[in-house]
C-alpha positions in Angstrom: -28.6 139.7 145.7 -27.1 140.2 142.2 -25.0 137.7 140.4 -21.9 139.8 140.9 -22.4 140.0 144.6 -23.1 136.3 144.8 -19.8 135.6 143.0 -17.8 138.0 145.2 -19.3 136.5 148.4 -18.4 133.0 147.1 -14.8 134.1 146.4 -14.4 135.6 149.8 -15.0 132.2 151.3 -12.2 130.6 149.3 -9.0 129.4 150.8 -6.0 131.8 150.6 -4.3 129.5 148.2 -7.2 129.7 145.8 -7.2 133.5 146.1 -3.5 133.5 145.3 -4.1 131.4 142.2 -6.8 133.9 141.1 -4.2 136.7 141.5 -1.6 134.8 139.4 -4.2 134.2 136.6 -5.2 137.9 136.7 -1.5 138.9 136.2 -1.2 136.4 133.3 -4.3 137.9 131.7 -2.7 141.3 132.0 0.5 140.1 130.5 -1.3 138.4 127.7 -3.2 141.7 126.9 0.2 143.5 126.8 1.5 140.9 124.4 -1.5 141.2 122.1 -1.3 145.0 122.1 2.4 145.5 121.5 3.3 142.2 119.7 5.8 139.5 120.3 9.0 141.4 119.4 8.4 144.1 122.0 7.2 141.9 124.8 9.3 138.7 124.6 13.0 137.8 124.1 12.2 135.8 121.0 14.2 136.6 117.9 15.2 135.2 114.5 17.6 132.8 116.2 15.0 131.7 118.8 11.5 132.0 117.2 10.2 129.4 119.6 10.7 130.0 123.3 9.1 129.2 126.7 5.6 129.4 125.4 6.2 126.7 122.8 8.7 124.6 124.8 6.5 124.4 127.9 3.0 125.5 127.1 2.7 123.3 124.0 5.5 120.7 123.5 5.5 119.9 127.3 1.9 120.6 128.2 0.4 118.3 125.5 2.0 115.1 126.9 1.3 116.1 130.5 -2.4 116.2 129.5 -2.2 112.7 128.0 -3.7 110.9 131.0 -7.2 111.4 129.6 -6.8 109.3 126.5 -4.5 106.8 128.1 -6.7 106.1 131.1 -9.8 106.2 128.9 -8.5 103.4 126.8 -7.4 101.3 129.8 -10.7 101.7 131.6 -13.2 101.7 128.8 -11.7 99.8 125.8 -9.6 97.2 127.8 -12.5 97.0 130.3 -10.5 97.5 133.5 -13.6 99.1 135.0 -12.2 99.3 138.6 -10.2 102.3 137.3 -13.4 104.2 136.5 -13.2 106.5 139.5 -9.9 107.9 138.1 -11.2 108.6 134.6 -13.2 111.8 135.3 -10.4 113.7 137.1 -8.1 112.6 134.2 -10.6 114.0 131.6 -10.9 117.3 133.5 -7.1 117.5 133.6 -6.9 116.7 129.9 -9.6 119.2 128.9 -8.1 122.0 130.9 -4.6 121.1 129.7 -5.6 121.2 126.0 -7.7 124.3 126.4 -4.6 126.1 127.9 -2.4 124.7 125.2 -4.7 126.5 122.7 -4.2 129.7 124.8 -0.4 129.2 124.6 -0.6 128.7 120.8 -2.6 131.9 120.4 0.0 133.8 122.5 2.9 132.5 120.3 1.3 133.2 116.9 2.6 136.2 115.2 -0.8 137.0 113.8 -3.3 135.3 116.2 -6.3 136.7 114.4 -5.5 134.4 111.5 -5.5 131.3 113.6 -9.1 130.6 112.5 -7.8 130.3 108.9 -6.8 126.7 109.5 -10.5 125.8 109.6 -10.9 126.7 105.9 -10.0 123.8 103.5 -8.6 126.2 100.9 -5.9 127.2 103.4 -4.8 123.7 104.3 -1.2 122.5 103.8 -1.8 118.8 104.2 2.0 118.1 104.1 2.7 120.2 107.2 3.1 118.6 110.6 1.8 121.9 112.1 -1.4 121.4 110.2 -1.9 118.0 111.6 -1.2 119.1 115.1 -3.5 122.1 114.9 -6.4 120.0 113.5 -5.9 117.2 116.0 -5.6 119.5 119.0 -8.9 121.2 118.1 -10.6 117.8 117.5 -9.3 116.3 120.7 -10.2 119.3 122.7 -13.7 118.9 121.3 -13.8 115.3 122.3 -12.6 116.1 125.8 -15.3 118.8 126.1 -18.0 116.2 125.1 -16.6 113.8 127.7 -16.5 116.6 130.3 -20.3 117.0 129.8 -20.8 113.8 131.8 -20.5 115.5 135.2 -22.2 118.6 133.9 -25.2 116.6 132.9 -25.3 114.9 136.3 -24.9 118.2 138.1 -27.9 119.7 136.4 -30.0 116.6 136.0 -29.9 116.4 132.2 -30.9 112.8 131.9 -31.3 112.4 128.1 -27.8 113.9 127.3 -26.4 111.8 130.1 -27.7 108.6 128.6 -26.5 109.6 125.2 -23.0 110.4 126.4 -22.9 107.1 128.3 -23.7 105.2 125.1 -21.0 107.1 123.3 -18.4 106.5 126.0 -16.4 103.8 124.2 -16.5 105.5 120.8 -15.2 108.7 122.4 -12.4 106.7 124.1 -11.3 105.1 120.8 -11.6 108.4 118.9 -9.5 110.2 121.6 -6.8 107.5 121.4 -6.6 107.8 117.6 -6.4 111.6 117.6 -3.9 111.7 120.5 -1.6 109.1 118.8 -1.5 111.4 115.7 -0.6 114.7 117.4 1.5 113.3 120.2 3.8 111.7 117.7 3.7 114.6 115.3 5.1 116.9 117.9 8.2 114.8 117.5 8.0 115.1 113.8 8.4 118.9 114.2 12.1 118.4 115.1 13.0 115.9 112.3 13.7 118.9 110.0 16.4 120.1 112.5 18.8 117.3 111.4 21.8 119.7 111.5 20.7 121.7 114.5 19.3 119.4 117.2 22.1 117.7 119.0 22.7 114.0 118.3 21.9 113.0 121.9 18.2 113.7 121.1 18.0 113.7 117.3 16.7 110.4 115.8 14.2 109.5 113.0 12.3 107.7 115.8 11.5 111.0 117.6 7.8 110.7 116.8 7.6 107.2 118.4 9.6 108.4 121.4 7.2 111.3 121.9 4.1 109.0 121.7 5.5 106.4 124.1 6.7 109.0 126.7 3.3 110.7 126.5 1.6 107.4 127.4 3.5 106.6 130.6 3.7 110.3 131.7 -0.1 110.6 131.3 -0.5 107.7 133.7 2.0 109.3 136.1 0.1 112.5 136.0 -3.0 110.5 137.0 -1.1 109.2 140.0 0.2 112.6 141.0 -3.3 114.1 140.7 -5.0 111.4 142.7 -2.3 111.6 145.4 -2.6 115.4 145.7 -6.4 115.6 145.8 -6.4 113.0 148.5 -3.8 114.9 150.5 -5.1 118.5 150.0 -8.8 118.1 149.0 -9.8 115.3 151.3 -10.8 113.0 148.5 -10.7 109.1 149.0 -7.4 107.4 149.0 -7.1 105.7 145.6 -3.6 104.1 146.1 -5.0 100.6 145.6 -6.2 101.7 142.1 -3.0 103.5 141.4 -1.1 100.3 142.1 -2.7 98.9 139.0 -1.3 101.8 137.0 2.2 101.2 138.5 2.1 97.7 136.9 1.4 99.2 133.4 3.9 102.1 133.5 7.1 100.0 133.5 6.1 98.2 130.3 5.6 101.4 128.4 8.8 102.9 129.9 10.7 99.8 128.9 9.5 100.2 125.3 10.4 103.8 125.4 14.0 103.0 126.6 14.4 100.5 123.8 13.4 103.1 121.2 15.6 105.7 122.8 18.8 103.8 123.5 19.0 101.5 120.5 19.4 104.4 117.9 22.0 106.0 120.1 24.0 102.8 120.2 23.4 101.5 116.7 23.0 104.6 114.5 24.0 107.8 116.3 23.5 111.0 114.2 26.8 112.6 115.2 29.2 113.1 118.2 27.3 112.3 121.4 29.4 113.6 124.3 31.2 116.5 122.8 29.5 119.3 124.8 29.6 119.0 128.6 26.5 120.9 129.5 24.3 119.0 127.1 25.9 115.7 128.3 25.0 116.7 131.9 21.4 117.5 130.9 21.1 114.2 129.1 22.5 112.2 132.0 20.1 113.9 134.4 17.2 113.2 132.1 18.1 109.5 131.8 19.2 108.7 135.3 16.8 110.7 137.5 13.9 111.1 135.1 13.9 107.6 133.5 16.0 104.9 134.9 15.3 105.7 138.6 11.5 105.8 138.3 11.6 102.7 136.1 13.5 100.8 138.8 11.1 102.2 141.4 8.0 101.0 139.5 9.5 97.5 139.2 9.6 97.2 143.0 6.4 95.6 144.5 7.1 97.3 147.8 7.2 100.7 146.2 4.2 100.1 144.0 2.0 99.5 147.1 3.3 102.5 149.0 1.3 105.6 148.2 4.1 108.0 149.1 6.6 106.1 146.9 4.0 106.0 144.1 3.9 109.8 144.3 7.7 110.1 144.2 8.2 107.7 141.3 5.5 109.4 139.3 7.0 112.9 140.0 10.4 111.7 138.9 9.0 110.4 135.6 7.1 113.6 135.0 10.3 115.6 135.7 12.1 113.4 133.1 9.4 114.1 130.5 9.6 117.9 131.1 13.4 117.9 130.9 13.3 115.8 127.7 10.9 118.1 126.0 13.1 121.1 126.9 16.2 119.3 125.8 14.6 118.6 122.4 12.9 121.9 121.8 15.3 124.3 123.4 18.6 123.2 125.0 19.6 120.7 122.4 19.0 123.4 119.7 21.7 125.8 121.1 24.7 125.9 118.9 28.3 126.4 120.2 29.0 130.1 120.7 25.4 131.1 120.1 23.6 133.6 122.3 21.4 131.8 124.8 17.7 132.5 125.0 16.3 133.4 128.4 12.6 134.2 128.8 11.8 137.6 130.1 9.5 138.5 133.1 6.4 138.7 131.0 6.9 135.3 129.3 7.5 133.7 132.7 4.6 135.5 134.3 2.2 134.3 131.6 3.5 130.7 131.8 3.1 130.7 135.6 -0.4 132.1 135.2 -1.3 129.3 132.8 -0.1 126.7 135.3 -2.1 128.5 138.0 -5.2 128.6 135.8 -5.0 124.8 135.3 -4.9 124.2 139.1 -7.5 126.9 139.8 -10.1 125.6 137.3 -9.5 122.0 138.4 -10.2 122.9 142.0 -13.3 124.9 141.1 -14.7 122.2 138.8 -14.1 119.6 141.6 -15.9 121.9 144.0 -19.0 122.4 142.0 -19.3 119.2 139.8 -19.3 115.5 140.7 -15.8 114.7 139.6 -14.5 112.4 142.3 -17.8 110.8 143.4 -18.4 109.0 140.1 -18.9 105.3 140.3 -20.9 103.9 137.3 -23.1 101.6 139.4 -24.4 104.6 141.4 -25.5 106.7 138.4 -29.1 106.6 137.1 -28.9 106.7 133.3 -32.6 106.0 132.8 -34.9 108.5 131.3 -37.4 110.0 133.8 -41.2 109.4 133.2 -41.8 113.0 132.1 -39.6 112.4 129.0 -41.4 109.3 127.9 -44.3 109.3 125.5 -47.5 108.9 127.5 -50.0 106.5 125.7 -53.7 106.2 126.1 -53.6 103.1 128.2 -52.2 103.9 131.7 -51.4 100.3 132.5 -49.4 99.8 129.2 -47.5 103.0 129.9 -46.7 101.9 133.5 -45.6 98.5 132.2 -43.4 100.0 129.5 -41.8 102.3 132.1 -41.1 99.3 134.4 -39.6 97.4 131.5 -37.3 100.3 130.6 
């Protein structure tokens, strides 16, 4: 049987939902091809007033913090040595790797000249004063780190013992490096909008936007881990990790509290202009704050809710909703000026974004199907080097003794 027939036979055995995801990804690929052939102006509703639309607001500004669970959980489990959370780390790394890979796809779609995207790798083209330069370099570096961390289950799957042992030894340095890089670009996404001092509404504009973006990425990343663990237990038959998730529910309120302090104090002490002069923006702000921030914060403070897996899922979902709305408020809704024409993404833009979301879910399910993502417990993994990789000496007894010692 040829490789193509083997793949087709495998796909035929997939669940209908997986086949539907493949269909959505295929449509998105077709829409992306149309965009690259005919250009942004002919295929999107972007214009000089709205040079950034759905692909930036969701696929980049929102998707980056939604993929922050990898660096957050990596630091908690590996650096702070809360090792009981280790079973949650690999799914978070896969989510982060897929998320950042698809962020790169979204960036390429939105570039006016995507063939020049590689120019950022050449030092003579660097603009070291640009936040965009920092984000582009950090996203590439962090995606590389996530790829190296993703090689753990790949090495286990194919029995690559030497790379597995090397990756295990580099686990903590990778976690620290990931946290450093993520801190840089998560906060710099907020720096993008500091230049819009006369355009972004005062409900969201503050010099502390970079700090707000970083803190919100931390607690939302942990909420994504909760959402992911709950859904894979419910729909993929994986073990119930609610006891581990309850540990995360004790961490999230502290970060959310710090975020609220950084968010509310500037509004009360040093507002950048009139706050409640536009009813629609006021309504969006109140929904973001009440439903997407205060309500999940209160829920995470309740011990009864923290120990209930269904309520964990609801609280995490509300916090994620709040993050998504906040990013759209900052990057799109809060930028709309009175009397200005409102940007609405067209069918192709929406189709591609839906396809990117479908691709994330699809690839996660397929990776979980063919690689040891959920089965990982450090005490069950053999990191030793098999005998065939060791140097065989002349004395058999010494070799055997050395092998036993190792």
